[in-house]
VOPAGU-2260 file (C-alpha; in pm, 1 decimal, decimal comma):
REM VOPAGU-2260
SITE   aa  ch    i         X         Y         Z
SITE  MET   A    0   18508,6   14610,8   17444,4
SITE  SER   A    1   18303,2   14860,9   17642,1
SITE  SER   A    2   17934,0   14900,6   17568,0
SITE  THR   A    3   17997,3   15263,6   17466,6
SITE  LYS   A    4   18251,8   15167,6   17199,2
SITE  ARG   A    5   18022,5   14890,8   17074,1
SITE  GLN   A    6   17736,1   15138,8   17033,2
SITE  ILE   A    7   17961,3   15381,6   16844,3
SITE  ARG   A    8   18076,7   15109,6   16604,2
SITE  LEU   A    9   17717,8   14990,3   16543,7
SITE  LEU   A   10   17612,8   15350,1   16475,3
SITE  ALA   A   11   17900,5   15396,0   16225,8
SITE  LEU   A   12   17808,8   15071,4   16048,4
SITE  ALA   A   13   17449,3   15181,2   16025,7
SITE  ILE   A   14   17555,4   15513,3   15869,5
SITE  VAL   A   15   17772,1   15326,8   15610,8
SITE  LEU   A   16   17483,9   15092,9   15521,0
SITE  LEU   A   17   17243,7   15386,1   15490,1
SITE  LEU   A   18   17483,6   15571,5   15256,6
SITE  ALA   A   19   17530,2   15255,3   15047,8
SITE  CYS   A   20   17154,9   15209,9   15012,9
SITE  ALA   A   21   17121,0   15574,6   14911,1
SITE  ARG   A   22   17392,0   15533,4   14643,7
SITE  LEU   A   23   17218,8   15214,4   14518,9
SITE  GLN   A   24   16882,5   15389,1   14497,5
SITE  VAL   A   25   17037,1   15674,9   14300,5
SITE  ALA   A   26   17195,5   15426,0   14061,5
SITE  GLN   A   27   16866,8   15245,4   14007,6
SITE  THR   A   28   16657,8   15554,6   13947,1
SITE  PRO   A   29   16857,9   15767,8   13699,2
SITE  THR   A   30   16541,6   15938,4   13573,8
SITE  LEU   A   31   16549,8   16148,4   13885,0
SITE  PHE   A   32   16891,4   16285,7   13805,1
SITE  SER   A   33   16942,6   16241,2   13422,7
SITE  LYS   A   34   16760,9   16334,9   13102,9
SITE  PRO   A   35   16565,1   16041,1   12951,5
SITE  SER   A   36   16683,5   15921,8   12611,6
SITE  GLU   A   37   16491,4   16029,7   12306,1
SITE  PRO   A   38   16268,6   15774,8   12126,0
SITE  THR   A   39   16428,2   15651,1   11807,8
SITE  ALA   A   40   16292,1   15736,2   11466,4
SITE  GLN   A   41   16190,0   15375,2   11422,8
SITE  SER   A   42   16000,8   15367,8   11752,5
SITE  LEU   A   43   15818,2   15688,8   11662,4
SITE  PHE   A   44   15706,6   15534,0   11338,7
SITE  GLU   A   45   15610,6   15204,3   11498,9
SITE  ASP   A   46   15412,9   15389,7   11764,5
SITE  ALA   A   47   15196,7   15557,8   11496,7
SITE  ASN   A   48   15187,4   15263,0   11259,0
SITE  GLY   A   49   15065,1   15022,6   11530,3
SITE  TYR   A   50   14803,8   15261,1   11672,2
SITE  LEU   A   51   14507,6   15112,0   11486,0
SITE  GLY   A   52   14605,1   14757,6   11585,2
SITE  ARG   A   53   14631,9   14851,4   11951,5
SITE  LYS   A   54   14297,4   15031,2   11951,7
SITE  TYR   A   55   14119,4   14747,3   11771,4
SITE  GLN   A   56   14253,5   14502,2   12030,6
SITE  GLU   A   57   14106,4   14723,9   12300,0
SITE  PHE   A   58   13771,2   14735,4   12124,0
SITE  ASN   A   59   13766,6   14357,9   12088,8
SITE  LYS   A   60   13843,0   14313,7   12461,1
SITE  GLN   A   61   13551,9   14547,3   12535,9
SITE  ASN   A   62   13328,9   14353,1   12292,9
SITE  LEU   A   63   13234,1   14676,0   12120,1
SITE  PRO   A   64   13008,8   14636,8   11810,9
SITE  TYR   A   65   13134,3   14774,4   11482,6
SITE  ASP   A   66   13076,6   15149,5   11465,3
SITE  PRO   A   67   13184,3   15331,8   11146,0
SITE  LYS   A   68   13201,5   15661,3   11337,0
SITE  LEU   A   69   13433,1   15505,3   11594,3
SITE  GLU   A   70   13647,4   15358,3   11312,9
SITE  GLN   A   71   13674,9   15694,3   11140,1
SITE  ARG   A   72   13761,1   15869,4   11467,0
SITE  THR   A   73   14030,5   15610,0   11543,1
SITE  LYS   A   74   14185,5   15652,5   11196,0
SITE  GLN   A   75   14192,3   16027,8   11249,5
SITE  GLU   A   76   14362,5   15975,6   11582,6
SITE  GLN   A   77   14628,8   15765,9   11408,2
SITE  LEU   A   78   14677,0   16037,9   11146,7
SITE  ASN   A   79   14715,6   16296,8   11419,8
SITE  LEU   A   80   14966,8   16080,4   11601,5
SITE  ALA   A   81   15166,6   16034,2   11283,9
SITE  ARG   A   82   15174,8   16412,2   11233,8
SITE  GLN   A   83   15281,7   16465,4   11594,7
SITE  ASN   A   84   15558,7   16203,8   11576,8
SITE  ALA   A   85   15676,7   16339,7   11239,7
SITE  ALA   A   86   15701,4   16688,6   11390,6
SITE  THR   A   87   15893,3   16549,8   11689,8
SITE  LEU   A   88   16141,1   16377,8   11463,4
SITE  GLN   A   89   16169,0   16668,6   11218,5
SITE  ALA   A   90   16254,5   16903,9   11503,5
SITE  ARG   A   91   16580,6   16719,7   11557,8
SITE  LYS   A   92   16885,9   16859,3   11386,1
SITE  LYS   A   93   17078,9   16698,7   11100,0
SITE  LEU   A   94   16858,9   16398,7   11029,3
SITE  LYS   A   95   17024,2   16140,0   10813,7
SITE  GLY   A   96   17018,5   15772,9   10724,2
SITE  ASP   A   97   16737,5   15568,4   10874,2
SITE  ASP   A   98   16596,4   15876,9   11048,0
SITE  LEU   A   99   16504,7   16017,1   10703,4
SITE  TYR   A  100   16351,4   15685,1   10600,1
SITE  TYR   A  101   16126,3   15661,8   10905,6
SITE  LEU   A  102   16040,0   16033,2   10874,3
SITE  GLY   A  103   15924,5   15960,6   10520,0
SITE  LEU   A  104   15709,5   15671,8   10646,1
SITE  LEU   A  105   15558,5   15896,2   10913,1
SITE  PHE   A  106   15473,0   16159,2   10651,8
SITE  HIS   A  107   15317,2   15880,7   10446,6
SITE  LEU   A  108   15101,8   15780,9   10742,9
SITE  ALA   A  109   15015,1   16147,6   10794,2
SITE  ASN   A  110   14900,0   16189,2   10434,3
SITE  ASN   A  111   15170,0   16445,7   10365,7
SITE  GLY   A  112   15275,7   16340,2   10020,7
SITE  ASP   A  113   15514,1   16625,5    9938,0
SITE  ALA   A  114   15705,8   16578,1   10267,9
SITE  ALA   A  115   15714,5   16196,7   10226,4
SITE  LEU   A  116   15854,7   16236,7    9873,2
SITE  SER   A  117   16117,0   16487,9    9988,2
SITE  SER   A  118   16228,9   16268,3   10282,2
SITE  MET   A  119   16260,3   15957,1   10074,2
SITE  LEU   A  120   16455,0   16136,1    9801,0
SITE  GLN   A  121   16697,6   16262,1   10063,7
SITE  PHE   A  122   16729,1   15911,6   10211,0
SITE  LEU   A  123   16805,0   15766,3    9869,3
SITE  LYS   A  124   17090,5   16013,9    9811,3
SITE  GLU   A  125   17277,1   15835,5   10095,1
SITE  HIS   A  126   17141,3   15479,5   10059,1
SITE  ASP   A  127   17073,3   15301,2    9733,5
SITE  GLU   A  128   17095,4   14933,1    9841,8
SITE  GLY   A  129   16873,6   14709,9   10045,9
SITE  SER   A  130   16507,2   14659,3   10125,0
SITE  LYS   A  131   16462,8   15005,2   10281,1
SITE  ALA   A  132   16593,3   15172,3    9962,3
SITE  GLN   A  133   16354,8   14964,8    9751,8
SITE  ALA   A  134   16063,9   15053,5    9981,8
SITE  ALA   A  135   16161,7   15420,1    9960,7
SITE  ARG   A  136   16154,9   15397,0    9581,1
SITE  THR   A  137   15802,1   15257,6    9581,4
SITE  LEU   A  138   15689,7   15555,0    9789,8
SITE  VAL   A  139   15870,1   15789,7    9552,0
SITE  VAL   A  140   15662,8   15640,6    9267,3
SITE  VAL   A  141   15340,4   15667,3    9470,6
SITE  TYR   A  142   15384,7   16037,8    9545,7
SITE  GLY   A  143   15571,4   16123,0    9223,9
SITE  THR   A  144   15273,7   16007,6    9018,8
SITE  LYS   A  145   15028,0   16167,2    9260,3
SITE  THR   A  146   15196,6   16509,0    9242,4
SITE  ASN   A  147   15276,6   16477,5    8868,1
SITE  ASN   A  148   15650,2   16457,3    8935,3
SITE  LEU   A  149   15681,2   16185,3    8672,3
SITE  ALA   A  150   16054,4   16235,3    8626,8
SITE  ALA   A  151   16111,7   16137,6    8990,5
SITE  ALA   A  152   15874,7   15839,5    8952,4
SITE  GLU   A  153   16045,2   15724,0    8631,6
SITE  GLY   A  154   16387,4   15745,9    8799,9
SITE  ALA   A  155   16265,0   15548,8    9101,7
SITE  VAL   A  156   16121,8   15271,6    8883,7
SITE  LYS   A  157   16445,3   15247,2    8686,0
SITE  ASP   A  158   16652,1   15234,0    9003,7
SITE  TYR   A  159   16417,5   14974,4    9155,4
SITE  ARG   A  160   16480,5   14747,3    8857,7
SITE  ALA   A  161   16854,0   14797,0    8897,2
SITE  HIS   A  162   16867,4   14690,9    9261,0
SITE  GLN   A  163   16764,5   14407,0    9491,1
SITE  PRO   A  164   16551,4   14279,9    9652,3
SITE  GLN   A  165   16261,5   14289,2    9400,2
SITE  THR   A  166   15916,9   14136,6    9396,2
SITE  ALA   A  167   15687,1   14085,8    9098,0
SITE  GLU   A  168   15402,2   14243,9    9295,8
SITE  ASP   A  169   15600,8   14562,4    9366,1
SITE  LEU   A  170   15708,3   14589,5    9002,5
SITE  TYR   A  171   15348,8   14546,2    8896,4
SITE  ASN   A  172   15230,9   14817,8    9134,4
SITE  ILE   A  173   15489,2   15082,7    9050,8
SITE  GLU   A  174   15469,0   15023,5    8674,4
SITE  PHE   A  175   15089,6   15036,8    8699,2
SITE  LEU   A  176   15105,4   15374,2    8878,0
SITE  LEU   A  177   15324,5   15514,7    8598,2
SITE  ALA   A  178   15109,0   15376,1    8316,9
SITE  ASP   A  179   14794,3   15512,2    8481,7
SITE  ALA   A  180   14955,6   15854,9    8521,9
SITE  TYR   A  181   15047,4   15862,9    8153,5
SITE  GLN   A  182   14700,4   15747,2    8059,7
SITE  ARG   A  183   14551,2   16041,2    8247,6
SITE  SER   A  184   14776,1   16273,4    8044,2
SITE  ASN   A  185   14697,0   16093,9    7717,5
SITE  GLU   A  186   15060,1   15992,0    7660,3
SITE  TYR   A  187   14971,3   15652,5    7515,4
SITE  ASP   A  188   15317,1   15560,7    7385,0
SITE  LYS   A  189   15431,7   15576,6    7748,3
SITE  VAL   A  190   15123,6   15381,0    7855,3
SITE  VAL   A  191   15221,8   15097,5    7621,0
SITE  GLU   A  192   15584,1   15108,1    7738,3
SITE  HIS   A  193   15491,9   15060,3    8102,0
SITE  ALA   A  194   15184,3   14842,4    8051,2
SITE  GLU   A  195   15394,7   14582,5    7870,7
SITE  LYS   A  196   15612,3   14570,4    8183,6
SITE  ILE   A  197   15301,4   14545,2    8401,4
SITE  LEU   A  198   15181,4   14240,3    8211,9
SITE  GLU   A  199   15527,5   14087,6    8237,5
SITE  ALA   A  200   15526,7   14133,8    8613,1
SITE  ALA   A  201   15170,5   13994,0    8641,0
SITE  LYS   A  202   15271,3   13682,2    8453,9
SITE  SER   A  203   15576,0   13642,8    8679,4
SITE  PHE   A  204   15349,1   13674,1    8985,1
SITE  ALA   A  205   15104,0   13423,2    8835,4
SITE  ASN   A  206   15378,9   13171,8    8773,2
SITE  ALA   A  207   15499,4   13192,5    9132,0
SITE  ASN   A  208   15156,5   13224,5    9299,5
SITE  ARG   A  209   14921,0   12991,5    9115,7
SITE  THR   A  210   14711,5   12928,5    9427,0
SITE  ASP   A  211   14653,8   13300,5    9497,5
SITE  THR   A  212   14375,1   13286,6    9244,8
SITE  PHE   A  213   14190,3   13613,4    9292,5
SITE  LYS   A  214   14497,8   13834,5    9308,5
SITE  ARG   A  215   14667,0   13645,6    9023,4
SITE  ASP   A  216   14368,8   13677,2    8787,2
SITE  ASP   A  217   14301,2   14035,4    8888,5
SITE  MET   A  218   14662,0   14139,2    8815,6
SITE  LEU   A  219   14662,2   13961,9    8475,9
SITE  LEU   A  220   14330,5   14109,6    8367,2
SITE  LYS   A  221   14396,9   14465,1    8483,2
SITE  SER   A  222   14737,6   14474,4    8318,7
SITE  ALA   A  223   14589,9   14332,7    7994,1
SITE  ILE   A  224   14312,2   14596,3    7993,6
SITE  MET   A  225   14561,6   14877,9    8046,6
SITE  LEU   A  226   14788,3   14744,3    7767,8
SITE  SER   A  227   14497,5   14684,6    7533,5
SITE  ASN   A  228   14381,9   15043,7    7577,7
SITE  GLY   A  229   14731,4   15164,1    7500,2
SITE  TYR   A  230   14753,7   14951,2    7189,3
SITE  VAL   A  231   14418,0   15071,6    7059,5
SITE  LYS   A  232   14504,5   15435,4    7123,7
SITE  THR   A  233   14830,6   15398,0    6938,9
SITE  GLU   A  234   14660,8   15225,2    6643,5
SITE  GLN   A  235   14800,2   14879,4    6729,7
SITE  LYS   A  236   14468,3   14696,9    6767,7
SITE  PRO   A  237   14600,0   14366,6    6623,5
SITE  LYS   A  238   14847,7   14355,0    6911,5
SITE  ALA   A  239   14564,5   14398,3    7159,7
SITE  VAL   A  240   14375,5   14109,5    7001,3
SITE  GLN   A  241   14681,5   13885,4    7004,4
SITE  MET   A  242   14763,2   13980,2    7361,5
SITE  PHE   A  243   14415,1   13874,3    7482,5
SITE  ALA   A  244   14433,5   13558,5    7272,0
SITE  ASP   A  245   14759,5   13466,0    7446,5
SITE  LEU   A  246   14612,4   13548,4    7787,4
SITE  ARG   A  247   14309,4   13331,1    7705,6
SITE  ARG   A  248   14547,6   13045,6    7626,5
SITE  LEU   A  249   14716,9   13103,0    7963,0
SITE  SER   A  250   14377,1   13088,8    8137,4
SITE  VAL   A  251   14335,3   12730,9    8006,5
SITE  ALA   A  252   14679,3   12634,7    8134,4
SITE  LEU   A  253   14630,0   12773,9    8487,0
SITE  PRO   A  254   14332,0   12677,1    8474,1
SITE  SER   A  255   14101,3   12970,1    8542,9
SITE  GLY   A  256   13738,7   12976,0    8436,7
SITE  SER   A  257   13702,9   13344,0    8541,1
SITE  LEU   A  258   14004,5   13463,4    8343,9
SITE  TYR   A  259   13889,4   13262,4    8043,9
SITE  LYS   A  260   13548,3   13424,6    8057,6
SITE  GLN   A  261   13682,9   13777,6    8089,5
SITE  THR   A  262   13941,7   13739,5    7810,6
SITE  THR   A  263   13681,8   13586,3    7582,0
SITE  ILE   A  264   13449,9   13881,6    7638,1
SITE  ARG   A  265   13734,2   14125,7    7564,0
SITE  LEU   A  266   13828,3   13944,3    7248,1
SITE  LYS   A  267   13472,1   13953,5    7114,5
SITE  THR   A  268   13450,5   14324,0    7199,1
SITE  LEU   A  269   13776,7   14405,6    7021,4
SITE  ASP   A  270   13703,2   14184,3    6721,1
SITE  PRO   A  271   13343,9   14055,7    6686,8
SITE  ASN   A  272   13460,9   13825,2    6406,2
SITE  PHE   A  273   13731,5   13663,2    6617,9
SITE  ASP   A  274   13703,7   13283,4    6608,7
SITE  THR   A  275   13690,7   13189,1    6978,1
SITE  GLN   A  276   13681,4   12817,9    6892,0
SITE  LYS   A  277   14013,6   12832,5    6710,9
SITE  LEU   A  278   14203,9   12801,0    7040,3
SITE  PHE   A  279   14070,5   12448,6    7086,5
SITE  GLU   A  280   14116,6   12324,6    6731,0
SITE  ASP   A  281   14494,0   12295,7    6739,3
SITE  VAL   A  282   14559,7   12040,1    7014,3
SITE  SER   A  283   14937,1   12075,6    6988,9
SITE  ALA   A  284   14909,7   12448,7    7071,6
SITE  LEU   A  285   14720,0   12386,0    7394,5
SITE  PRO   A  286   14943,9   12397,0    7702,2
SITE  LYS   A  287   14986,2   12075,8    7901,4
SITE  THR   A  288   14948,3   12123,4    8270,5
SITE  THR   A  289   14889,3   11918,3    8582,3
SITE  LEU   A  290   14530,9   11980,7    8679,2
SITE  PRO   A  291   14438,1   12013,9    9049,0
SITE  ASP   A  292   14251,1   11715,0    9188,8
SITE  ILE   A  293   13898,3   11770,3    9298,8
SITE  VAL   A  294   13880,9   11785,8    9679,6
SITE  ALA   A  295   13572,4   11622,0    9828,5
SITE  ALA   A  296   13415,2   11600,8   10170,2
SITE  GLN   A  297   13156,1   11361,0   10027,4
SITE  TRP   A  298   13099,2   11167,9    9703,4
SITE  ILE   A  299   12742,5   11093,8    9597,3
SITE  ASP   A  300   12689,7   10793,1    9365,0
SITE  GLN   A  301   13057,6   10805,3    9267,4
SITE  HIS   A  302   13363,7   10627,1    9403,7
SITE  PRO   A  303   13645,5   10869,1    9499,0
SITE  VAL   A  304   13877,6   10925,5    9200,6
SITE  LYS   A  305   14180,5   11132,3    9105,3
SITE  LEU   A  306   14200,4   11297,9    8766,3
SITE  GLU   A  307   14516,2   11108,8    8689,1
SITE  ASP   A  308   14321,8   10784,3    8727,3
SITE  LEU   A  309   14078,9   10902,3    8459,6
SITE  ARG   A  310   14337,8   10928,1    8179,3
SITE  GLY   A  311   14196,0   10760,6    7872,6
SITE  GLN   A  312   13847,7   10900,2    7945,8
SITE  VAL   A  313   13683,6   11228,3    7857,4
SITE  VAL   A  314   13605,4   11411,9    8177,6
SITE  LEU   A  315   13349,6   11688,5    8215,3
SITE  ILE   A  316   13375,1   11879,8    8545,6
SITE  ASP   A  317   13064,9   12088,4    8605,0
SITE  PHE   A  318   13069,1   12349,4    8885,7
SITE  TRP   A  319   12710,0   12407,1    8999,7
SITE  ALA   A  320   12476,7   12469,6    9296,1
SITE  SER   A  321   12124,5   12350,0    9369,7
SITE  TRP   A  322   11999,2   12705,5    9405,9
SITE  CYS   A  323   12150,7   12819,5    9070,4
SITE  GLY   A  324   11879,8   12863,0    8802,3
SITE  PRO   A  325   12121,1   12866,1    8506,5
SITE  CYS   A  326   12283,9   12549,2    8640,4
SITE  ARG   A  327   11947,7   12370,8    8639,7
SITE  TYR   A  328   11895,0   12480,0    8282,0
SITE  THR   A  329   12196,6   12272,8    8171,1
SITE  PHE   A  330   12076,2   11950,3    8345,9
SITE  PRO   A  331   11884,0   11806,2    8047,9
SITE  LYS   A  332   12191,1   11832,7    7825,9
SITE  LEU   A  333   12417,4   11679,5    8088,9
SITE  VAL   A  334   12176,4   11390,2    8124,3
SITE  GLU   A  335   12166,2   11347,9    7743,1
SITE  TRP   A  336   12542,7   11351,6    7707,7
SITE  ASN   A  337   12580,0   11102,5    7993,7
SITE  ARG   A  338   12330,0   10871,5    7821,8
SITE  ASN   A  339   12488,2   10894,6    7476,6
SITE  TYR   A  340   12856,2   10883,6    7572,1
SITE  LYS   A  341   12901,8   10717,9    7909,1
SITE  ASP   A  342   12974,9   10380,8    7752,5
SITE  LYS   A  343   13218,1   10554,1    7509,5
SITE  GLY   A  344   13437,3   10697,2    7778,0
SITE  LEU   A  345   13260,8   11013,1    7912,1
SITE  MET   A  346   13262,1   11074,1    8286,9
SITE  ILE   A  347   13068,9   11367,3    8428,7
SITE  LEU   A  348   13146,7   11501,9    8777,2
SITE  GLY   A  349   12903,6   11756,3    8923,5
SITE  VAL   A  350   13112,1   11964,8    9164,0
SITE  THR   A  351   12928,8   12161,0    9433,5
SITE  LYS   A  352   12989,4   12247,1    9801,8
SITE  TYR   A  353   12803,7   12302,8   10124,3
SITE  TYR   A  354   12641,1   12646,8   10097,9
SITE  GLY   A  355   12449,3   12626,0   10426,3
SITE  HIS   A  356   12106,6   12672,0   10264,3
SITE  ALA   A  357   11867,5   12530,8   10004,8
SITE  ASP   A  358   11527,1   12656,7    9891,3
SITE  THR   A  359   11580,1   12958,8   10122,8
SITE  ARG   A  360   11611,2   12721,6   10423,2
SITE  PRO   A  361   11925,5   12722,1   10642,7
SITE  LEU   A  362   12080,5   12373,2   10653,2
SITE  THR   A  363   12356,8   12205,7   10847,7
SITE  PRO   A  364   12611,7   12012,8   10641,3
SITE  GLY   A  365   12442,0   11686,0   10733,0
SITE  GLU   A  366   12098,6   11819,8   10633,1
SITE  GLU   A  367   12239,7   11963,2   10310,2
SITE  LEU   A  368   12392,3   11628,7   10220,1
SITE  VAL   A  369   12054,1   11462,1   10260,9
SITE  TYR   A  370   11901,6   11740,3   10047,8
SITE  LEU   A  371   12157,0   11693,5    9771,1
SITE  ARG   A  372   12093,4   11316,3    9760,5
SITE  GLU   A  373   11720,0   11382,5    9730,7
SITE  PHE   A  374   11781,2   11658,9    9475,5
SITE  LYS   A  375   11981,5   11419,6    9257,0
SITE  LYS   A  376   11706,3   11155,1    9261,8
SITE  ARG   A  377   11428,6   11408,0    9208,7
SITE  ASN   A  378   11602,7   11555,8    8899,7
SITE  GLN   A  379   11708,8   11211,2    8778,6
SITE  LEU   A  380   12074,1   11312,6    8742,4
SITE  PRO   A  381   12264,3   10990,8    8662,4
SITE  TYR   A  382   12623,0   11114,5    8707,0
SITE  GLY   A  383   12823,5   11146,1    9028,3
SITE  PHE   A  384   12828,6   11445,1    9263,5
SITE  VAL   A  385   13134,7   11579,1    9440,4
SITE  VAL   A  386   13057,8   11782,3    9751,6
SITE  GLY   A  387   13328,6   12008,5    9898,4
SITE  ASP   A  388   13333,0   12170,4   10243,0
SITE  SER   A  389   13545,2   12470,8   10140,7
SITE  ASN   A  390   13624,4   12696,9    9843,3
SITE  VAL   A  391   13937,2   12501,1    9747,5
SITE  ASN   A  392   13796,7   12357,2    9422,7
SITE  GLU   A  393   13663,8   12694,3    9307,5
SITE  LEU   A  394   13996,9   12856,2    9389,3
SITE  ASN   A  395   14197,3   12585,8    9211,9
SITE  TYR   A  396   13990,2   12626,2    8896,0
SITE  GLY   A  397   13933,2   13001,6    8913,4
SITE  VAL   A  398   13557,5   12968,8    8933,6
SITE  LEU   A  399   13384,8   13293,6    9031,5
SITE  SER   A  400   13047,8   13224,9    8865,6
SITE  ILE   A  401   12838,4   12916,3    8797,4
SITE  PRO   A  402   12776,7   12717,7    8594,6
SITE  THR   A  403   13137,6   12682,1    8482,8
SITE  THR   A  404   13240,1   12364,1    8305,5
SITE  PHE   A  405   13582,9   12218,3    8220,0
SITE  LEU   A  406   13609,5   11954,7    7947,1
SITE  ILE   A  407   13923,6   11741,5    7971,3
SITE  ASP   A  408   14038,8   11506,5    7691,4
SITE  ARG   A  409   14178,4   11155,5    7719,0
SITE  GLN   A  410   14532,7   11292,0    7751,7
SITE  GLY   A  411   14439,1   11503,0    8055,9
SITE  LYS   A  412   14433,5   11834,5    7867,4
SITE  VAL   A  413   14169,2   12101,4    7918,1
SITE  ARG   A  414   14011,6   12122,3    7573,4
SITE  PHE   A  415   13717,2   12348,9    7644,0
SITE  ILE   A  416   13581,1   12582,7    7915,5
SITE  SER   A  417   13217,4   12688,0    7927,4
SITE  THR   A  418   13113,0   12973,5    8156,8
SITE  GLY   A  419   12739,5   13002,1    8109,2
SITE  SER   A  420   12413,5   12835,7    8012,7
SITE  GLY   A  421   12323,9   13021,6    7690,7
SITE  GLU   A  422   12202,0   12813,3    7402,3
SITE  GLU   A  423   12506,4   12891,4    7186,9
SITE  GLU   A  424   12748,3   12806,1    7468,8
SITE  ILE   A  425   12570,7   12478,4    7547,6
SITE  ALA   A  426   12576,8   12389,7    7179,1
SITE  GLU   A  427   12950,0   12460,8    7160,8
SITE  LEU   A  428   13011,5   12245,0    7465,4
SITE  GLY   A  429   12801,9   11964,9    7325,1
SITE  ALA   A  430   12990,7   11976,3    6998,4
SITE  MET   A  431   13322,1   11952,8    7187,6
SITE  VAL   A  432   13201,8   11659,0    7396,2
SITE  LYS   A  433   13111,9   11473,9    7078,4
SITE  LYS   A  434   13443,4   11566,9    6912,3
SITE  LEU   A  435   13653,4   11443,1    7205,1
SITE  ILE   A  436   13456,9   11122,9    7233,2
SITE  GLU   A  437   13514,6   11053,1    6864,2
SITE  GLU   A  438   13886,4   11135,1    6873,9
SITE  PRO   A  439   14092,0   10816,8    6839,9
SITE  VAL   A  440   14242,1   10687,5    7162,6
SITE  SER   A  441   14621,4   10701,7    7133,2
SITE  PRO   A  442   14817,2   10385,9    7215,6
SITE  MET   A  443   14968,2   10562,2    7516,3
SITE  SER   A  444   14637,3   10658,3    7668,6
SITE  ALA   A  445   14489,9   10316,9    7593,5
SITE  SER   A  446   14776,3   10142,5    7773,6
SITE  GLU   A  447   14758,0   10384,0    8062,7
SITE  SER   A  448   14386,6   10314,0    8090,7
SITE  SER   A  449   14428,1    9936,6    8086,7
SITE  GLU   A  450   14705,1    9957,1    8350,5
SITE  LYS   A  451   14486,7   10157,1    8581,0
SITE  ASN   A  452   14190,9    9920,2    8531,9
């Protein structure tokens, strides 16, 4: 082959390769020749919904100190983005299905209640099943009650109950919104109707979430207060008293010192002559429950024990702290009861935890343990201490204030809860200690005790 022909063929091959590369480049860069696809409704919502999280991550990387003005500005930026993305989505023609759902969520983020309500109602006309439909109904209740469109809110609650999935917490929230709306308009028959359902949902939540102490007790108490107000306003005060008495019994079963304290206060307010001791007189009426074991990082002058191992004894669990004045006020009585009843089956456990300070001095856990040992000797406290390194014991027993004391009988039942250091309360606790010590030991508990020993 002549050199001229070879050069021509090489040139032709080069042209073919060049054209192929050009075609490949065009195929790989369609944005130069085609219109980019529109962001989906879901991506527009997620863009706005995730804005705060993205910005806070940036602030953390920059090690920025907390600035309330920066926080407020960032939240305003999110609101503006939600409005912008809602407008972008709304400008599209013939929205339907999930587009309406995410549009409603964007309006919710943008604080546009009327538009959120309208979008969700349109969405529900086409979709009445599934988690999105249930979420849409909750928003209908939120904005229906806020805009006084109670008919829409009532319908959404009814439909929520008729479909799945459901959660006790969602039922609690939407029924609460309705009851509160009717309370503002003084329609107390309606308040009672929905508050009874609120309490039912709160009890369902409590049964399934016993360890979520704060939320559990808050839901139970708030629903009971709402229902009590409805009962009183509709001249059904005895129902309010009975409802709080039942809730007080539940507080013993959970157990929850905080809920017990609050329900007792409400009962005495509703009926100053109510016999608060009556609950503990009928042993058969007291609920039997498995009590949480006390979790300890350290035991002071006490071998580690489980509550189950103490069946056959009367156990007094006293939640306290060295810096707590009212707690110290109870020490003489605890010492007296220990002296009088220890040999008759009383065991006292003083439950505290590392607080990181004592006598206004910061302390490490090791230093605080030394302090607690010295504190015990200095105050001549003869019973054992249990020292925790977390809030687990307080959470398990619903303890939000100290001193709080739980008195457990030989069968393992909570028979009394004390939530203060007043003279009357200490006297009641002392009387119950004496009563439980003098109760005859049943054959079952005696045999259980001998087996464990």
